[in-house]
MDTraj code that builds the backbone (N, CA, C; nanometers):
import mdtraj as md
import numpy as np

residues = "ALA PRO PRO CYS GLU SER LEU SER SER SER ALA GLY TRP GLY ALA ARG ALA TRP ARG CYS HIS PRO PRO SER ARG ALA LEU ARG SER TRP ARG GLY ARG GLN ALA ALA GLN PRO LEU PRO LEU SER TYR VAL VAL PHE ASP GLY PRO ALA PRO GLN PRO PRO LEU VAL PHE LEU HIS GLY LEU LEU GLY SER LYS GLY ASN PHE ARG ALA ILE ALA ARG ALA LEU VAL GLN ARG SER GLY ARG LYS VAL LEU THR VAL ASP ALA ARG ASN HIS GLY GLU SER PRO HIS SER PRO THR MET SER TYR GLU ALA MET SER LEU ASP VAL GLN ARG LEU LEU ARG ARG LEU HIS ILE PRO LYS CYS VAL LEU VAL GLY HIS SER MET GLY GLY LYS THR ALA MET THR LEU ALA LEU GLN ARG VAL ARG ALA CYS ALA ALA ALA ARG GLU GLN PRO ALA GLY CYS ARG VAL TRP GLY ASN CYS CYS CYS LEU PRO ILE PRO HIS HIS MET GLY SER SER ALA ILE GLY PRO ASP LYS GLU HIS LYS ARG PRO SER LEU GLY VAL GLN GLU GLY THR LEU GLY VAL SER".split()
xyz = np.array([
    [4.1363, -1.5333, 8.6418],
    [4.0455, -1.6328, 8.7220],
    [4.1512, -1.6830, 8.8200],
    [4.0426, -1.7451, 8.9258],
    [4.1278, -1.8016, 9.1031],
    [4.2222, -1.8783, 9.0428],
    [4.2865, -1.9487, 9.1394],
    [4.4058, -2.0056, 9.1266],
    [4.3207, -2.1642, 9.0755],
    [4.2492, -2.1888, 9.1561],
    [4.1624, -2.3528, 9.0951],
    [4.0026, -2.3290, 9.1465],
    [3.9033, -2.3647, 9.0253],
    [3.7929, -2.3389, 9.0373],
    [3.7498, -2.5101, 9.0450],
    [3.6324, -2.5280, 9.1053],
    [3.5635, -2.6805, 9.0833],
    [3.4698, -2.6671, 8.9312],
    [3.5133, -2.7941, 8.9290],
    [3.3984, -2.8058, 8.8177],
    [3.2924, -2.9437, 8.8712],
    [3.1441, -2.9055, 8.7968],
    [3.0382, -2.9589, 8.8126],
    [3.0480, -3.0988, 8.7818],
    [3.0056, -3.1878, 8.8824],
    [3.0406, -3.3653, 8.8188],
    [2.9658, -3.3974, 8.6552],
    [2.9541, -3.2847, 8.6212],
    [2.8885, -3.3479, 8.5305],
    [2.9966, -3.3572, 8.3972],
    [3.1245, -3.4249, 8.4727],
    [3.1846, -3.4381, 8.3348],
    [3.1587, -3.5922, 8.3031],
    [3.0507, -3.6785, 8.3496],
    [2.9872, -3.7799, 8.2975],
    [3.0501, -3.8863, 8.4151],
    [3.1660, -3.8839, 8.4351],
    [3.2395, -4.0067, 8.5152],
    [3.1900, -3.9223, 8.6676],
    [3.1404, -3.8754, 8.7456],
    [3.0611, -3.8635, 8.8716],
    [3.1492, -3.8172, 8.9640],
    [3.3029, -3.8213, 8.9333],
    [3.4054, -3.7780, 8.9821],
    [3.4149, -3.5922, 8.9797],
    [3.4845, -3.5713, 9.1538],
    [3.4728, -3.4024, 9.1155],
    [3.5684, -3.3568, 9.0615],
    [3.5880, -3.2470, 8.9886],
    [3.7183, -3.2315, 8.9201],
    [3.7751, -3.0775, 8.9525],
    [3.9069, -3.0537, 8.9404],
    [3.9485, -2.8807, 8.9628],
    [3.9965, -2.8833, 8.8475],
    [3.9903, -2.6929, 8.8058],
    [4.0490, -2.6557, 8.6899],
    [4.1798, -2.5529, 8.7776],
    [4.2532, -2.5847, 8.7586],
    [4.3878, -2.5090, 8.8154],
    [4.4290, -2.3933, 8.7007],
    [4.4485, -2.2807, 8.7227],
    [4.4864, -2.1594, 8.6500],
    [4.6341, -2.1238, 8.7536],
    [4.7819, -2.1714, 8.7328],
    [4.8947, -2.1534, 8.7560],
    [4.8675, -1.9509, 8.7355],
    [4.9542, -1.9523, 8.8356],
    [4.9807, -1.7639, 8.7929],
    [5.0874, -1.7283, 8.6894],
    [5.0273, -1.6869, 8.5609],
    [5.1045, -1.6136, 8.4495],
    [5.2358, -1.6460, 8.4850],
    [5.2946, -1.7264, 8.4156],
    [5.4865, -1.6667, 8.4069],
    [5.5377, -1.6148, 8.3299],
    [5.4738, -1.5618, 8.2304],
    [5.5107, -1.4639, 8.1172],
    [5.5543, -1.3196, 8.1664],
    [5.4796, -1.2879, 8.2603],
    [5.5144, -1.1320, 8.3323],
    [5.6019, -1.1532, 8.4742],
    [5.5901, -1.2407, 8.5217],
    [5.6744, -1.2659, 8.6497],
    [5.7583, -1.2381, 8.6539],
    [5.8143, -1.1478, 8.7445],
    [5.9749, -1.1259, 8.7655],
    [6.0675, -1.2091, 8.7928],
    [6.1794, -1.2069, 8.7629],
    [6.2658, -1.3272, 8.7919],
    [6.3712, -1.2507, 8.8634],
    [6.3647, -1.1628, 8.8840],
    [6.4311, -1.0508, 8.9581],
    [6.4986, -1.1455, 9.1123],
    [6.4014, -1.1859, 9.1235],
    [6.4102, -1.2603, 9.2719],
    [6.5108, -1.3781, 9.2891],
    [6.5659, -1.4608, 9.1589],
    [6.6109, -1.5719, 9.1694],
    [6.7544, -1.4758, 9.1262],
    [6.8444, -1.5873, 9.1619],
    [7.0050, -1.5529, 9.1012],
    [7.0137, -1.5656, 8.9535],
    [7.0381, -1.3891, 8.9205],
    [7.0383, -1.3939, 8.7652],
    [7.1199, -1.4518, 8.7100],
    [7.1207, -1.4517, 8.6025],
    [7.2755, -1.5706, 8.5025],
    [7.3305, -1.4971, 8.4662],
    [7.4327, -1.5192, 8.4073],
    [7.5620, -1.4094, 8.3821],
    [7.5388, -1.4333, 8.2312],
    [7.5565, -1.3059, 8.1917],
    [7.5475, -1.3667, 7.9858],
    [7.6690, -1.4112, 7.9928],
    [7.6605, -1.4928, 7.8700],
    [7.7876, -1.5925, 7.7864],
    [7.8400, -1.4768, 7.6625],
    [7.9440, -1.4503, 7.6598],
    [7.9585, -1.4374, 7.4487],
    [7.9474, -1.5340, 7.3580],
    [7.8195, -1.5072, 7.2870],
    [7.7634, -1.5853, 7.2086],
    [7.8555, -1.6129, 7.0711],
    [7.8473, -1.6928, 6.9977],
    [7.8947, -1.7041, 6.8630],
    [7.8218, -1.6635, 6.7579],
    [7.8594, -1.5926, 6.6629],
    [7.7354, -1.5795, 6.5477],
    [7.8304, -1.4981, 6.4529],
    [7.7449, -1.5229, 6.3504],
    [7.8241, -1.4890, 6.1987],
    [7.7209, -1.3225, 6.1768],
    [7.8087, -1.2871, 6.1126],
    [7.7591, -1.1247, 6.0403],
    [7.7213, -1.1556, 5.9056],
    [7.6404, -1.1206, 5.8242],
    [7.6227, -1.1351, 5.6939],
    [7.5749, -0.9878, 5.6970],
    [7.6748, -0.9400, 5.6000],
    [7.6836, -0.7438, 5.5891],
    [7.5816, -0.7225, 5.4525],
    [7.5216, -0.6045, 5.5136],
    [7.4538, -0.5349, 5.4528],
    [7.3921, -0.4756, 5.3803],
    [7.4104, -0.2978, 5.2889],
    [7.4396, -0.1772, 5.3171],
    [7.3029, -0.1076, 5.3520],
    [7.1949, -0.2214, 5.3634],
    [7.1164, -0.0863, 5.3961],
    [7.1040, -0.0546, 5.5271],
    [7.0061, 0.0724, 5.5375],
    [7.0007, 0.1568, 5.6703],
    [6.9225, 0.0537, 5.7840],
    [6.8304, -0.0582, 5.7566],
    [6.7485, -0.0507, 5.8292],
    [6.8025, -0.1619, 5.9299],
    [6.7211, -0.1416, 6.0476],
    [6.7797, -0.2443, 6.1648],
    [6.8005, -0.4007, 6.1257],
    [6.8762, -0.4663, 6.1899],
    [6.9418, -0.6140, 6.1040],
    [6.8103, -0.6617, 6.1945],
    [6.8805, -0.7990, 6.0822],
    [6.7512, -0.9366, 6.1257],
    [6.8145, -0.9906, 6.2035],
    [6.7808, -1.0708, 6.3160],
    [6.8508, -1.1708, 6.4081],
    [6.7797, -1.2695, 6.3831],
    [6.8666, -1.3759, 6.4128],
    [6.7748, -1.5390, 6.4147],
    [6.8508, -1.5896, 6.5076],
    [6.7350, -1.6304, 6.5262],
    [6.7687, -1.7330, 6.6928],
    [6.7144, -1.8778, 6.6593],
    [6.8058, -1.9776, 6.6830],
    [6.7380, -2.0937, 6.6441],
    [6.6991, -2.1832, 6.7446],
    [6.6191, -2.2900, 6.7079],
    [6.5407, -2.3459, 6.8239],
    [6.6635, -2.4684, 6.8908],
    [6.6205, -2.5723, 6.9482],
    [6.6879, -2.6520, 7.0209],
    [6.7078, -2.7445, 6.9326],
    [6.8641, -2.7656, 7.0022],
    [6.9484, -2.8688, 6.9365],
    [6.9895, -2.8115, 6.7572],
    [6.9546, -2.6541, 6.7691],
    [6.9784, -2.6012, 6.6191],
    [7.1169, -2.5317, 6.6686],
    [7.1846, -2.4835, 6.5401],
    [7.2728, -2.3596, 6.5558],
    [7.2438, -2.2428, 6.4214],
    [7.2957, -2.1721, 6.4512],
    [7.3357, -2.0454, 6.3888],
    [7.3755, -2.0644, 6.2164],
    [7.4158, -2.2296, 6.1999],
    [7.4037, -2.2618, 6.0626],
    [7.2562, -2.3167, 6.0226],
    [7.1972, -2.3040, 6.0658],
    [7.0542, -2.3742, 6.0567],
    [7.0115, -2.2398, 5.9325],
    [7.0774, -2.1058, 5.9684],
    [7.0123, -2.0095, 5.9003],
    [7.1049, -1.9273, 5.7853],
    [7.2172, -2.0200, 5.7575],
    [7.2996, -2.0039, 5.6760],
    [7.2284, -1.8819, 5.5066],
    [7.1783, -2.0206, 5.5051],
    [7.1094, -1.9958, 5.2953],
    [6.9831, -1.9027, 5.3001],
    [6.9193, -1.8795, 5.4243],
    [6.8351, -1.7987, 5.4651],
    [6.9254, -1.6307, 5.4697],
    [6.9582, -1.6329, 5.5592],
    [7.0510, -1.5179, 5.5572],
    [7.1359, -1.4630, 5.4389],
    [7.1779, -1.5278, 5.3818],
    [7.2667, -1.5048, 5.2420],
    [7.1590, -1.4238, 5.1062],
    [7.0272, -1.5361, 5.1376],
    [6.9359, -1.4589, 5.0402],
    [6.8644, -1.3386, 5.0718],
    [6.8319, -1.3186, 5.2186],
    [6.7809, -1.1988, 5.2849],
    [6.8936, -1.1203, 5.2783],
    [7.0211, -1.1329, 5.2536],
    [7.1453, -0.9694, 5.2541],
    [7.1120, -0.9287, 5.0952],
    [7.0985, -1.0589, 5.0260],
    [7.1490, -0.9980, 4.8449],
    [7.0047, -0.9661, 4.8108],
    [6.8204, -0.9644, 4.8593],
    [6.7408, -0.9606, 4.8281],
    [6.6922, -0.7924, 4.9112],
    [6.7576, -0.7602, 4.9991],
    [6.6036, -0.6726, 5.1118],
    [6.8198, -0.5502, 5.1144],
    [6.9344, -0.5953, 5.1295],
    [7.0447, -0.5572, 5.1453],
    [7.0451, -0.5130, 5.3188],
    [6.9791, -0.5752, 5.4012],
    [6.9768, -0.5756, 5.5587],
    [7.0897, -0.6712, 5.6167],
    [7.1412, -0.6003, 5.7126],
    [7.2606, -0.6737, 5.7484],
    [7.1575, -0.8118, 5.8533],
    [7.2111, -0.9146, 5.8359],
    [7.1623, -0.9764, 5.8917],
    [7.2675, -1.0802, 6.0310],
    [7.2668, -1.1723, 6.1333],
    [7.3033, -1.2085, 6.2183],
    [7.2382, -1.3379, 6.2184],
    [7.3226, -1.4284, 6.2224],
    [7.2800, -1.5592, 6.3007],
    [7.3323, -1.6079, 6.4297],
    [7.2824, -1.6682, 6.5077],
    [7.3831, -1.6559, 6.6717],
    [7.3504, -1.8133, 6.7241],
    [7.4263, -1.8541, 6.7398],
    [7.4363, -1.9941, 6.8473],
    [7.3897, -1.9709, 6.9895],
    [7.2750, -2.0133, 7.0276],
    [7.2520, -2.0147, 7.1452],
    [7.3574, -2.0966, 7.2846],
    [7.3392, -2.0522, 7.3753],
    [7.4315, -2.0749, 7.5102],
    [7.4043, -2.2343, 7.4584],
    [7.5092, -2.3362, 7.5533],
    [7.5113, -2.4610, 7.5032],
    [7.4463, -2.5077, 7.3698],
    [7.4717, -2.4578, 7.2620],
    [7.4491, -2.4532, 7.1223],
    [7.5607, -2.4556, 7.0574],
    [7.6167, -2.5345, 6.9414],
    [7.7377, -2.4793, 6.8389],
    [7.8351, -2.4652, 6.9354],
    [7.9181, -2.3351, 6.8376],
    [8.0286, -2.2834, 6.9215],
    [8.0320, -2.1738, 7.0215],
    [7.9239, -2.1370, 7.0633],
    [7.9210, -2.0920, 7.2303],
    [7.9396, -2.1554, 7.3413],
    [7.9955, -2.0812, 7.4368],
    [7.9954, -2.1218, 7.5522],
    [7.9030, -2.2416, 7.6318],
    [7.9426, -2.3077, 7.7179],
    [7.8280, -2.3429, 7.7664],
    [7.8339, -2.3503, 7.9233],
    [7.7240, -2.3936, 7.9603],
    [7.6601, -2.3281, 8.1188],
    [7.5636, -2.3832, 8.1419],
    [7.5752, -2.4294, 8.3396],
    [7.4731, -2.4928, 8.3795],
    [7.3271, -2.4184, 8.3828],
    [7.3691, -2.3096, 8.3836],
    [7.2246, -2.2495, 8.3527],
    [7.1258, -2.2175, 8.2125],
    [7.0656, -2.2535, 8.2171],
    [6.9646, -2.3049, 8.0978],
    [6.7961, -2.2571, 8.0799],
    [6.8035, -2.1138, 8.1074],
    [6.6673, -2.0738, 8.0771],
    [6.6614, -1.9723, 7.9682],
    [6.5474, -1.9108, 7.9911],
    [6.4814, -1.8135, 7.8718],
    [6.5619, -1.7769, 7.9397],
    [6.5196, -1.6610, 8.0309],
    [6.5813, -1.5121, 8.1120],
    [6.7719, -1.5428, 8.0387],
    [6.8104, -1.6076, 8.1160],
    [6.9611, -1.6461, 8.0453],
    [7.0260, -1.6226, 7.9303],
    [6.9233, -1.7070, 7.7987],
    [6.9060, -1.6686, 7.6672],
    [6.8853, -1.5655, 7.6524],
    [6.7933, -1.5024, 7.7110],
    [6.7700, -1.3520, 7.6503],
    [6.8732, -1.2654, 7.6615],
    [6.9594, -1.2763, 7.8306],
    [7.0088, -1.1923, 7.8434],
    [7.1657, -1.1853, 7.7767],
    [7.1831, -1.3387, 7.7101],
    [7.3100, -1.3346, 7.6094],
    [7.2865, -1.2269, 7.4965],
    [7.1463, -1.2400, 7.4193],
    [7.1484, -1.1867, 7.2816],
    [7.1446, -1.0125, 7.3450],
    [7.1038, -0.9689, 7.4293],
    [7.1139, -0.8212, 7.4818],
    [7.2747, -0.8285, 7.5189],
    [7.3247, -0.9097, 7.5438],
    [7.4751, -0.8794, 7.5576],
    [7.5440, -0.8712, 7.4093],
    [7.4999, -0.9524, 7.3726],
    [7.5743, -0.9440, 7.2016],
    [7.4879, -0.7952, 7.1227],
    [7.3749, -0.8015, 7.1415],
    [7.3346, -0.6938, 7.0652],
    [7.3888, -0.5077, 7.0946],
    [7.4558, -0.5492, 7.2543],
    [7.5502, -0.4138, 7.3199],
    [7.6409, -0.4186, 7.2557],
    [7.7151, -0.5256, 7.2694],
    [7.8730, -0.5436, 7.2133],
    [7.8718, -0.5139, 7.0468],
    [7.7576, -0.5472, 6.9932],
    [7.7704, -0.4981, 6.8276],
    [7.7136, -0.3465, 6.7999],
    [7.6723, -0.3141, 6.9125],
    [7.6319, -0.1564, 6.9095],
    [7.4963, -0.1360, 6.8055],
    [7.4327, -0.2726, 6.8369],
    [7.2774, -0.2798, 6.7514],
    [7.1399, -0.1916, 6.8550],
    [7.1238, -0.1460, 6.8433],
    [7.0289, -0.0306, 6.9612],
    [6.8562, -0.1088, 6.9070],
    [6.8522, -0.1225, 6.7703],
    [6.7450, -0.1587, 6.7168],
    [6.7442, -0.3538, 6.6134],
    [6.6648, -0.3949, 6.6512],
    [6.6630, -0.5336, 6.5396],
    [6.5685, -0.5939, 6.5485],
    [6.5598, -0.6757, 6.4437],
    [6.4146, -0.7526, 6.4012],
    [6.4857, -0.8488, 6.4691],
    [6.4197, -0.9300, 6.5898],
    [6.4393, -1.0551, 6.6371],
    [6.3513, -1.1945, 6.5295],
    [6.4104, -1.2914, 6.4941],
    [6.3454, -1.4130, 6.4329],
    [6.3713, -1.4962, 6.5012],
    [6.2574, -1.5871, 6.5564],
    [6.3150, -1.6773, 6.6427],
    [6.2185, -1.8753, 6.5936],
    [6.3188, -1.9297, 6.5658],
    [6.2344, -2.0634, 6.6021],
    [6.2713, -2.1526, 6.6985],
    [6.1257, -2.1948, 6.7492],
    [6.0917, -2.2391, 6.8510],
    [6.1475, -2.1930, 6.9669],
    [6.2686, -2.2962, 7.0524],
    [6.2848, -2.1896, 7.1479],
    [6.4160, -2.0421, 7.1436],
    [6.4175, -2.0668, 7.0050],
    [6.4482, -1.8844, 6.9379],
    [6.3462, -1.8394, 7.0067],
    [6.2391, -1.8172, 6.9702],
    [6.1168, -1.7724, 6.9427],
    [6.0573, -1.6877, 7.1224],
    [6.1148, -1.8164, 7.1727],
    [6.0570, -1.8071, 7.3015],
    [6.1531, -1.6998, 7.3706],
    [6.2906, -1.7253, 7.3079],
    [6.4138, -1.6681, 7.4129],
    [6.3788, -1.4859, 7.3219],
    [6.2918, -1.4390, 7.2191],
    [6.2867, -1.3282, 7.1722],
    [6.1806, -1.2847, 7.2526],
    [6.0264, -1.3494, 7.2320],
    [5.9769, -1.2985, 7.3601],
    [5.9785, -1.2995, 7.4829],
    [6.0892, -1.3507, 7.5211],
    [6.1079, -1.3227, 7.6699],
    [6.2428, -1.2081, 7.6646],
    [6.2875, -1.1416, 7.5963],
    [6.3827, -1.0359, 7.5821],
    [6.2617, -0.9115, 7.5352],
    [6.1711, -0.9201, 7.4695],
    [6.0571, -0.8633, 7.4594],
    [6.0320, -0.8150, 7.5856],
    [5.9578, -0.9379, 7.6387],
    [5.9263, -0.9060, 7.7465],
    [6.0059, -0.8088, 7.8694],
    [6.1236, -0.8927, 7.8488],
    [6.2119, -0.7571, 7.9316],
    [6.2344, -0.6179, 7.9335],
    [6.2546, -0.6006, 7.7970],
    [6.2721, -0.4978, 7.7385],
    [6.1604, -0.3944, 7.6341],
    [6.0432, -0.4202, 7.7265],
    [5.9046, -0.3559, 7.6549],
    [5.9084, -0.1963, 7.5711],
    [6.0286, -0.1090, 7.6348],
    [6.0495, 0.0197, 7.5574],
    [6.1023, -0.0439, 7.4171],
    [6.1682, -0.1267, 7.4223],
    [6.2258, -0.1051, 7.2838],
    [6.1884, -0.2083, 7.1595],
    [6.0696, -0.2470, 7.2603],
    [6.0068, -0.3285, 7.1162],
    [5.8665, -0.2623, 7.0350],
    [5.8579, -0.2882, 6.9015],
    [5.7923, -0.1733, 6.8406],
    [5.6423, -0.3099, 6.8414],
    [5.5004, -0.1902, 6.8370],
    [5.4238, -0.2190, 6.8434],
    [5.3785, -0.3711, 6.7796],
    [5.3815, -0.4722, 6.7891],
    [5.2868, -0.5610, 6.6710],
    [5.1270, -0.5861, 6.6432],
    [5.0991, -0.5762, 6.5181],
    [4.9481, -0.6095, 6.4789],
    [4.9132, -0.7440, 6.5537],
    [4.7661, -0.7565, 6.5356],
    [4.7501, -0.9066, 6.6272],
    [4.7381, -0.9877, 6.4983],
    [4.6944, -0.9349, 6.4216],
    [4.6725, -1.0680, 6.2652],
    [4.7116, -0.9441, 6.1755],
    [4.8541, -0.9952, 6.1019],
    [4.9223, -0.8868, 6.0257],
    [4.8283, -0.9266, 5.8760],
    [4.8316, -0.8059, 5.8059],
    [4.7661, -0.7987, 5.6279],
    [4.7806, -0.9315, 5.5919],
    [4.7316, -0.9861, 5.5039],
    [4.7176, -1.0887, 5.4673],
    [4.7470, -1.2011, 5.5228],
    [4.7276, -1.1735, 5.6524],
    [4.7275, -1.3698, 5.7534],
    [4.6311, -1.4303, 5.6942],
    [4.6595, -1.5291, 5.7314],
    [4.5053, -1.6410, 5.7169],
    [4.5006, -1.7207, 5.8391],
    [4.4074, -1.7578, 5.9060],
    [4.4307, -1.8123, 6.0881],
    [4.3212, -1.9412, 6.0525],
    [4.3950, -2.0401, 6.0883],
    [4.3567, -2.1948, 6.0751],
    [4.3549, -2.2200, 6.2492],
    [4.2756, -2.2565, 6.3186],
    [4.2684, -2.2887, 6.5131],
    [4.3599, -2.1879, 6.5473],
    [4.4882, -2.2331, 6.5457],
    [4.5458, -2.1187, 6.6401],
    [4.7055, -2.1140, 6.5631],
    [4.6960, -2.1474, 6.4371],
    [4.8011, -2.1322, 6.3297],
    [4.7916, -1.9764, 6.2309],
    [4.8745, -1.8950, 6.2483],
    [4.9001, -1.7873, 6.1504],
    [4.9694, -1.8217, 6.0397],
    [4.9057, -1.7730, 5.9244],
    [4.9971, -1.8261, 5.7943],
    [4.9864, -1.6764, 5.7241],
    [5.1155, -1.6902, 5.7131],
    [5.1672, -1.5301, 5.6207],
    [5.1726, -1.5674, 5.4985],
    [5.1418, -1.4974, 5.3749],
    [5.1652, -1.5293, 5.2783],
    [5.3478, -1.5036, 5.2356],
    [5.4387, -1.5849, 5.1743],
    [5.5513, -1.5589, 5.1416],
    [5.5724, -1.4097, 5.0292],
    [5.6359, -1.3287, 5.0538],
    [5.6810, -1.2314, 4.9507],
    [5.7347, -1.3131, 4.8131],
    [5.7205, -1.2665, 4.7254],
    [5.7391, -1.3125, 4.5665],
    [5.8670, -1.3266, 4.5571],
    [5.9596, -1.2168, 4.6222],
    [6.1268, -1.1977, 4.6673],
    [6.1960, -1.3507, 4.7813],
    [6.0879, -1.3767, 4.8539],
    [6.1577, -1.4704, 4.9527],
    [6.0772, -1.6435, 4.8659],
    [6.0145, -1.6632, 4.7910],
    [6.0035, -1.7783, 4.7363],
    [6.0980, -1.8868, 4.7577],
    [6.0553, -2.0044, 4.7488],
    [6.1667, -2.1155, 4.7712],
    [6.3331, -2.1350, 4.6910],
    [6.2771, -2.0743, 4.5588],
    [6.3699, -2.0034, 4.4695],
    [6.4888, -1.9274, 4.5146],
    [6.4947, -1.8714, 4.6629],
    [6.5556, -1.7593, 4.7413],
    [6.6490, -1.8430, 4.7790],
    [6.6687, -1.9791, 4.8461],
    [6.7263, -2.0697, 4.8619],
    [6.8259, -2.1066, 4.7727],
    [6.7717, -2.1166, 4.6456],
    [6.8169, -2.2733, 4.5386],
    [6.7391, -2.3211, 4.5355],
    [6.7479, -2.3681, 4.4057],
    [6.6698, -2.5268, 4.3296],
    [6.7287, -2.6420, 4.4065],
    [6.8683, -2.6606, 4.4696],
    [6.8679, -2.7054, 4.5247],
    [6.8647, -2.7568, 4.6836],
    [6.7879, -2.6840, 4.6856],
    [6.7232, -2.6472, 4.8757],
    [6.6159, -2.6943, 4.8898],
    [6.4983, -2.6866, 4.8083],
    [6.3995, -2.6852, 4.7928],
    [6.3501, -2.7948, 4.8222],
    [6.2322, -2.8422, 4.9154],
    [6.1787, -2.9357, 5.0261],
    [6.1061, -3.0321, 4.8785],
    [6.1540, -3.1405, 4.8255],
    [6.0725, -3.2704, 4.7821],
    [5.9829, -3.2936, 4.7879],
    [5.8596, -3.3039, 4.7299],
    [5.7417, -3.3700, 4.7485],
    [5.7628, -3.5489, 4.7838],
    [5.7312, -3.6055, 4.9223],
    [5.7188, -3.7786, 4.9019],
    [5.6870, -3.8315, 4.8074],
    [5.7457, -3.9785, 4.7528],
    [5.6440, -4.0467, 4.6757],
    [5.5128, -4.0793, 4.7420],
    [5.4359, -4.0862, 4.6542],
    [5.3047, -4.1837, 4.7197],
    [5.2973, -4.2844, 4.7946],
    [5.3915, -4.3541, 4.7505],
    [5.4519, -4.4855, 4.8786],
    [5.4772, -4.4504, 5.0133],
    [5.5775, -4.3414, 5.0250],
    [5.6213, -4.2618, 5.1277],
    [5.5096, -4.2278, 5.2049],
    [5.4304, -4.1613, 5.0942],
    [5.3232, -4.0552, 5.1943],
    [5.2212, -4.1798, 5.2858],
    [5.1876, -4.2830, 5.1616],
    [5.0793, -4.3909, 5.2119],
    [5.1851, -4.4151, 5.3563],
    [5.2418, -4.4798, 5.3179],
    [5.3483, -4.5285, 5.5016],
    [5.3485, -4.4284, 5.5708],
    [5.3612, -4.3469, 5.5837],
    [5.3689, -4.1622, 5.6539],
    [5.2633, -4.1482, 5.7296],
    [5.1242, -4.1520, 5.6338],
    [5.0381, -4.0897, 5.7049],
    [4.9138, -4.2159, 5.7142],
    [4.9559, -4.3820, 5.6590],
    [4.9114, -4.4700, 5.7205],
    [4.7496, -4.4818, 5.6157],
    [4.7948, -4.3838, 5.5238],
    [4.6590, -4.4396, 5.4123],
    [4.6759, -4.5459, 5.3524],
    [4.5530, -4.6081, 5.3378],
    [4.5581, -4.7328, 5.2793],
    [4.4626, -4.7644, 5.1060],
])
top = md.Topology()
chain = top.add_chain()
for i, resn in enumerate(residues, 1):
    res = top.add_residue(resn, chain, resSeq=i)
    for name in ("N", "CA", "C"):
        top.add_atom(name, md.element.get_by_symbol(name[0]), res)
traj = md.Trajectory(xyz[None], top)
């Protein structure tokens, strides 16, 4: 699409409007900017004996590696895989830096994986961690496996894809004391504005 296109005055308010499409930033090279220096990240390894590539969990904004502790333990117990939980730069116990970009966070994760001699892994990210994982995938296309556009069993509503939870990963995997309790009807009414 062209950078900007004119929309007709059929918008109903008689004014001329423009729809602009900024160039995609997803594949734009960032090498022209001064590259960030990778930082040594704080992490926890939950060791498992299985030979499959480890799972690496990346938290969201204002989160920490502790956010995934219960899930990591359950996954090691049930799958035998090694699981890593990582503090991003400027979060938790990782060093702080004035540079805070997805490229910088991706370089941090790549440095950690090289240091731990992990050539292949499964990156699992929430929010900011997910964007970091996607940035890493764009930087290292050869290291990424092709993903199905719609995984088996996936149900789509709007732009959300809902995957079924495997039976061994239900809420009991993290313990009954950690399950989310349904709020009382009064709380629901107040929150949802139901009268």
